[in-house]
ZAKEBA-300109 format. One record per residue (C-alpha): x, y, z; residue in one letter; chain. Coordinates in steps of 0.2 Angstrom, whole numbers, always signed. Example, Ala and Ser with C-alpha at 12.3 -4.5 7.8 and 13.67 -1.06 7.14 Angstrom:
PT      u      v      w  aa  ch
PT    +62    -22    +39   A   A
PT    +68     -5    +36   S   A
//
This chain:
PT      u      v      w  aa  ch
PT   +266   -667   +256   M   A
PT   +261   -673   +274   G   A
PT   +271   -682   +286   L   A
PT   +261   -698   +283   Y   A
PT   +267   -698   +263   E   A
PT   +284   -694   +269   Q   A
PT   +284   -709   +281   L   A
PT   +276   -720   +266   A   A
PT   +292   -717   +256   Q   A
PT   +303   -723   +268   N   A
PT   +293   -738   +278   F   A
PT   +284   -752   +271   P   A
PT   +265   -752   +270   E   A
PT   +256   -770   +274   D   A
PT   +238   -776   +279   F   A
PT   +239   -780   +299   I   A
PT   +224   -788   +308   E   A
PT   +215   -781   +316   P   A
PT   +221   -764   +312   F   A
PT   +219   -765   +292   G   A
PT   +233   -756   +282   S   A
PT   +247   -748   +291   C   A
PT   +264   -741   +289   L   A
PT   +277   -752   +299   I   A
PT   +288   -742   +308   I   A
PT   +303   -749   +321   P   A
PT   +301   -742   +337   I   A
PT   +320   -735   +335   Q   A
PT   +315   -724   +321   A   A
PT   +298   -717   +328   F   A
PT   +300   -702   +335   K   A
PT   +289   -696   +348   S   A
PT   +285   -678   +340   E   A
PT   +277   -688   +326   W   A
PT   +262   -693   +336   A   A
PT   +254   -675   +336   E   A
PT   +257   -672   +320   Q   A
PT   +251   -689   +314   L   A
PT   +234   -688   +324   K   A
PT   +232   -671   +315   A   A
PT   +232   -677   +299   E   A
PT   +219   -690   +304   N   A
PT   +230   -704   +307   C   A
PT   +230   -717   +322   S   A
PT   +246   -723   +329   V   A
PT   +246   -741   +338   F   A
PT   +260   -749   +346   Q   A
PT   +262   -767   +343   S   A
PT   +273   -782   +341   S   A
PT   +276   -789   +324   L   A
PT   +287   -803   +320   N   A
PT   +295   -802   +339   N   A
PT   +301   -784   +335   R   A
PT   +291   -769   +343   M   A
PT   +285   -758   +331   V   A
PT   +273   -743   +328   F   A
PT   +258   -744   +314   L   A
PT   +252   -730   +307   V   A
PT   +235   -731   +299   R   A
PT   +228   -717   +290   K   A
PT   +208   -714   +292   K   A
PT   +199   -713   +276   N   A
PT   +186   -699   +281   S   A
PT   +177   -699   +265   N   A
PT   +173   -717   +264   S   A
PT   +168   -719   +281   Q   A
PT   +159   -704   +281   A   A
PT   +147   -710   +265   Q   A
PT   +147   -728   +271   A   A
PT   +133   -733   +279   E   A
PT   +136   -743   +296   P   A
PT   +130   -763   +292   P   A
PT   +115   -769   +297   Q   A
PT   +113   -781   +310   A   A
PT   +103   -797   +305   P   A
PT    +89   -797   +315   P   A
PT    +88   -807   +332   A   A
PT    +78   -821   +325   S   A
PT    +93   -825   +312   Q   A
PT   +107   -823   +325   Q   A
PT   +116   -837   +332   Q   A
PT   +118   -836   +351   P   A
PT   +136   -833   +354   K   A
PT   +141   -848   +367   P   A
PT   +145   -843   +385   D   A
PT   +164   -848   +385   L   A
PT   +173   -851   +402   K   A
PT   +190   -849   +406   P   A
PT   +201   -865   +405   L   A
PT   +208   -871   +423   V   A
PT   +226   -878   +420   W   A
PT   +227   -893   +429   N   A
PT   +234   -911   +430   E   A
PT   +220   -917   +419   E   A
PT   +221   -903   +408   T   A
PT   +238   -905   +404   F   A
PT   +236   -923   +402   K   A
PT   +221   -920   +389   L   A
PT   +233   -908   +380   V   A
PT   +248   -921   +378   E   A
PT   +236   -934   +373   D   A
PT   +230   -923   +359   M   A
PT   +247   -919   +354   R   A
PT   +254   -936   +353   E   A
PT   +235   -938   +343   Q   A
PT   +246   -927   +331   G   A
PT   +233   -912   +333   L   A
PT   +240   -895   +331   S   A
PT   +237   -882   +345   Y   A
PT   +225   -872   +334   K   A
PT   +214   -890   +334   S   A
PT   +218   -892   +353   I   A
PT   +209   -875   +357   V   A
PT   +194   -879   +344   E   A
PT   +192   -896   +355   K   A
PT   +192   -884   +370   F   A
PT   +180   -873   +361   K   A
PT   +170   -886   +359   E   A
PT   +168   -892   +378   R   A
PT   +163   -872   +383   G   A
PT   +180   -867   +387   F   A
PT   +191   -851   +380   K   A
PT   +208   -852   +377   T   A
PT   +222   -847   +365   S   A
PT   +234   -859   +354   A   A
PT   +247   -847   +363   T   A
PT   +240   -850   +379   T   A
PT   +241   -868   +377   V   A
PT   +258   -868   +369   L   A
PT   +265   -857   +382   R   A
PT   +258   -867   +396   K   A
PT   +264   -883   +389   M   A
PT   +283   -876   +386   K   A
PT   +283   -871   +404   M   A
PT   +278   -888   +409   R   A
PT   +292   -896   +399   E   A
PT   +303   -884   +407   N   A
PT   +298   -887   +426   D   A
PT   +285   -901   +428   P   A
PT   +283   -898   +446   T   A
PT   +276   -880   +443   M   A
PT   +260   -877   +454   S   A
PT   +246   -868   +444   K   A
PT   +248   -852   +454   S   A
PT   +268   -851   +449   T   A
PT   +263   -855   +432   A   A
PT   +250   -844   +432   K   A
PT   +262   -830   +438   A   A
PT   +277   -832   +428   N   A
PT   +266   -834   +411   C   A
PT   +254   -820   +415   E   A
PT   +265   -808   +425   G   A
PT   +282   -810   +419   S   A
PT   +275   -806   +401   D   A
PT   +265   -792   +405   G   A
PT   +278   -786   +416   L   A
PT   +292   -784   +404   F   A
PT   +281   -775   +392   T   A
PT   +275   -763   +405   E   A
PT   +295   -759   +408   Y   A
PT   +299   -757   +389   L   A
PT   +283   -746   +386   Q   A
PT   +287   -736   +402   A   A
PT   +304   -734   +397   S   A
PT   +300   -728   +380   Q   A
PT   +288   -716   +386   M   A
PT   +302   -707   +399   L   A
PT   +316   -707   +385   Y   A
PT   +325   -696   +383   P   A
PT   +319   -685   +399   K   A
PT   +321   -696   +411   F   A
PT   +336   -708   +407   K   A
PT   +341   -716   +423   R   A
PT   +324   -719   +426   A   A
PT   +324   -729   +408   C   A
PT   +340   -737   +414   A   A
PT   +333   -744   +430   L   A
PT   +318   -750   +420   L   A
PT   +327   -760   +407   L   A
PT   +339   -767   +420   R   A
PT   +322   -773   +428   E   A
PT   +316   -778   +410   A   A
PT   +332   -788   +408   A   A
PT   +330   -796   +426   K   A
PT   +311   -803   +419   V   A
PT   +319   -811   +402   L   A
PT   +332   -819   +414   E   A
PT   +319   -827   +426   G   A
PT   +328   -817   +441   K   A
PT   +314   -804   +445   A   A
PT   +299   -805   +457   D   A
PT   +284   -804   +446   V   A
PT   +274   -802   +460   S   A
PT   +282   -786   +464   S   A
PT   +286   -773   +452   P   A
PT   +298   -759   +456   V   A
//
């Protein structure tokens, strides 16, 4: 019995978009030496956040069905619909007011995103929600500060966690420093423009 089968007895399996059917292993339970062994067993290992928890997703590649299945044929160019060229949404007073008006009309964040896409802008429901929550907490926040806090702190926090995970247990002091910095990011005390 291979490692994948052993893990399948101890950890749940679920269909996770966009990865497919995967074993879900909490980050604390995953042992770094498993990665090479799983790769040798023709598995892919992904790190992700699931229900606000960091987990490893292990997907077994099905070599028999992949080798036998023919790649799907794309429809002829005459039948393909052109994809619209969406522009990034610029967050300014007008945009915030527009979102607030749509929320007052009872539209969900998903519906708001669809409205923006109809107008040729790309964004996601999570981005709209995050920007609005940041605005509620500090209505005087400038566009550049909002962008730095929104994109910088989330990315920086994730980067600190991933780096500490890669260094642990060999470099415990470095991990401690990275985790202290991650805590500062969570508390809003970190300068997101200059990482450690």
